[in-house]
N, C-alpha and C positions, 0 to 999 in steps of 0.2 A: 274153258274154251268157248269161243263164240260159235254157237250152233249154226247161225246163218252163214258165217264165213266158211264153215265146213261143207256146206251144200254145193258150193261152186257156182258156175255160170247159170245153172238151172234156177237158182234162187235170186237172180239179179233183180227181178221185180220187187221182191220183198226187201232186198238191200236198199234199193233206191227209195222205196216208201219210208223205210226206217230213217234213212239219211235225211229225207225231206222233212219228216216230222221232227227230227232232232234240231235241224236248222231253224225251222219255224218256231219251235219252242224256245230256243236260245235267243232268237231275235225278239220274241215277245218279252223275255227277261230284260233285254236292253231297253225296250220301249217303256216297260213298267219302272225300271230303275231310274230312268231319266224323266219320268212323269209325262210321257206322251200317251194320250188316250187313242191308241191306234192298234191295229191288228195286222200282222204280216200277211194274213190271208186276204186282206182287203186291198193290198198294194197294187196288184195288176189292174184291177178295175179302176181304182182311184187314179192311177197314173194315166190311163187312157182318157178318163174324163178331163184330167188336167191338160193333156196334150191337145185334145180335140175341142176344148172349150165347151161345146154343146154336143151331146151324143144321145142316141136312143138305146134302149135295151137291146134291140136287135143288132145294132152296129157293134155293141160290146160283145155279144155272142159270137159274131163272125170274126172279130179281131182275136178273141181269146180261145175260140173254138170250145166254148162251154155251153152247157144246157141253159134253156130259158129259166127254169126254176132256180138253178145255182146262181145265175146272174141277178135274178130278182132278190134272192136272199141277201146277197152282198150289198146291193143298192139299198135295201131296207135297213141294213146295219149302218151304212154310211149316213143315211137320212136320219136315223135315230141318234147318231152322234152329232148331228147338225153340220156335217161336212159337205153335204150336197143339197141342192134344191131341185124339185121336180115341177115342171110346168107342162101344160097341154101342147101337143104338137100342132102347129098352125094349119097343117094339111090333113091330119089324120087324128081324129079325136080318140082313137083307140090307143094311141102311143103317147108316151111322155118324153119330154126332152130333159136330159139330166145335165146339170152343170155344178161346179163347185160353189159353195156358199162363201161368204166373207170369212167365216170360221175356217173353212177348208183352205182358202188361200193363205190365211194367217198361219195355219199349220204347216203348209208347204215351206214358208219362209223359215220357220223354226226348225223343221225336221230335215231340210235338205242337207246340212252338214253331216247329220247322222247317216243318211242314205249314202253319202259319199264314203263314209267310214265302213259301212256294211259292204259296199261294192269293192272297196280296196281290200278288205279282209278276205272276201270270197276269192278275189284274183290271187292273193298271196297263198291262200290255202289250196287252191286248185292248180297252181303252177307246178305240175308234176309230170315227169316223163315216165310213161308206162307202155307196155305192149298190148294191154287189153283194158276194157272198162272195169273189169273185176279188180285188176291190180291197182287201177286208179282209185277205186272206192276203198280198197284196203289201205292204201297210203293216206287217203283223206281221213278215214276214220282213226288211223293212228295219230295223225296230227291233232284231231279233236281230243284225243285222250291226253296228249301232251299239254295242250292248252285249249280250253273250251272255246267254242265259237263266240259266245257272249263276252268272255274275258278279253279275247283278241279285239273285238269290236270296240269295247269300252276303252281299252288302252289307246287305240288309234284315235278315237273320238276325243278322249280327254287330252291327249297330247296335242292334237291339231286344232281343236275347236273350243276348249274350255280353259286351258292353261297356257300361259305365255312362257316360251323358252327364252332365257337370256344367257348370254355368255359374259361371265364376270372374271376379273383378275384375281390373283392369289391373295388369300388371307390366311393367317396361321390357323384360324378355326376350321378351315377346309382341308388342312394337311392330312388328316386321317382319311378323308375321302380319296385323296390322291393315292395314298397307300393301298387302301382296300380295293378300289376299282381296278388298279393295275395288277395287284397280286391275284385277284380273282381271274382276270383275263389271262395272265401268264399260266396259272394252274389249269385253266380250261384248254389252252392251245399248245403250251409248251411246258416249261418248268421255270422255277425261280432260281436265278443264279445269285451267288453271294453279292455281286455288284448291284443287282437289282434291289435286293433287300436293303442294302445300305443307302442307295440313292432315294428309293421310294419312301423310306422312313424319315429322310431328312431333306426334303425339297428346298427348304430355306438355305441350307448350307451348300448343297451341291448344284442348285440351279439358280435361285433368286440372288444369292450373295455374289454369284459369279457373273451376274449381268443377264441371266436368263429370265424367262417368263413362264408362268403356269396359268392356264385358263380352265375355268369350270363351266359346264353346261348346267344351269339351274332351272328346274321346273317348279315354279313357286318356291316352296321351302325345301325342296329335295334336290340334292346334287346328283345328277344322273350321268355325268360324263366329265372327262378331263383330258388335257393334252399339254405338252410342254414344248417350249422352244429353248434349246440348250446351246449356249455359245461354245464353239469349238476352237476359236482363235480370236485374236484381237483385230481381225480384218473384216469382220461382219459375216462370218460363216456360222450359221445356226443349224442345228439338227431338230427337225420336227419329230418328237418322240413321246413316249409314255402316253399314247392315246388309248383310252379305254372308256367303254360305255356300259352302264348297268345292264345286266342280262335281260331284265324285263322291259327295257326300253330300246333294245336293239331292233333294227329293221325300220326305224322311223327317221333315218337320215340325220341323227344327232351328230354322228361322227363327221358327216359331210359339213355340217354347220361349224363344227370345231375347226375343220380344215380350212374352210373359207375364212374364218377369223384369223388363223395363223398366216395365211397367204396375204390377206389384206394388211395385217400388222407388219409383215415383212416388207411389203411395198411402202407402207407409210413411213417406216423407220429406215428405209433404204438399206436393207440387208444386201450384202454382196452375193451371198449364196444361201440357198435353203435346200437341205438334203434330208434324206431319211434312209433307214435300214429296215428291211422287212424279210419275209420268207415267202417263196413262191407257192407254198402250200396254202397261203391265204389268198386264194384266187380273187375273191370279191374285193378285198382290200387293194390288191394290185390293180385291178380294173378301175377302181375309183381313183387311185393315185394317177394313173395314166389319163383318166378323164379330166382331172384337174390340172394337167400340164406337167406332171413329173415324168422324166425320161430316164431309162436305165443307163447307168454308167458302170465301168469296171469296178468290181469289189476288191478293195485292197486285201492283201494277205493277212494283215494284222487287224481284221475287223473287230470293233469293240464288242460285238455280240456273237457268241458261238452259234446261236440259233439263226443268224442272218445269212442268207445266201443271195441277196440282191440289194443293190444300192441304187437310189434314184435321186435325181437333182431336178429342182423346179427351174424351168427355163423362162419363166415370164417376168422375172424381176428387172 
């Protein structure tokens, strides 16, 4: 049992300190992994210098509400790393004017994408509804146990800044990914019906050969998502179906990119109707479908999926 959690509200100061130290430590892991010679403890002072262009030690103290010795220590570390330059104040010889060096500005250009990933990850991890700060901290620490802060940052950074996501069409060599991604999704949220097993194991037979299309989201050499457009008649009616994204890549809008591909493809090839079946338990998915222009229509009694309780049609074709 976590002793600090058992103390309750009276231990909130210690909880916040531990949480801060953990996040600082994991952020440092990310900097080291990516080869950035930087320290998360230097960030506030560094950012103020970047924003103000030229600033004195005293101005930094007032902005951050830190002590003179603490600020001086941080500035000395920044200077030692070659990230700032100090020059005499034009009106007060006792003061120094601090600004970023060329190396400092070069670092900013390189590290900005990582800062965006860190900010994004913090927002995702702290998007919690709770009745008290202690409950909020409990939920946040639970999230960190499920996936470390550094791992989440690296995933977002790698996905958005280091690797290029491409949407590709069906190849037989990717058929196993179509099966595995969808089976994993079904087992996570529902169950695998016999019809699912048959279709997912033979996409060439049940989708491609019937005039359908299967797309894959590929991140460098890794297939991380898939979706299918299945023909329902010979009048241009297609079902957007079998969408699944790798568990470790969920939350990075890969599904939305796959959906955009399907909608653009439907327009380009002049589909008459694009529809989908889903379940209202999947609130996030339903929200995204509506966001992209799908509207709910009556669900027929003989729906092809037992797990479906909602049918939606895209109105933008």
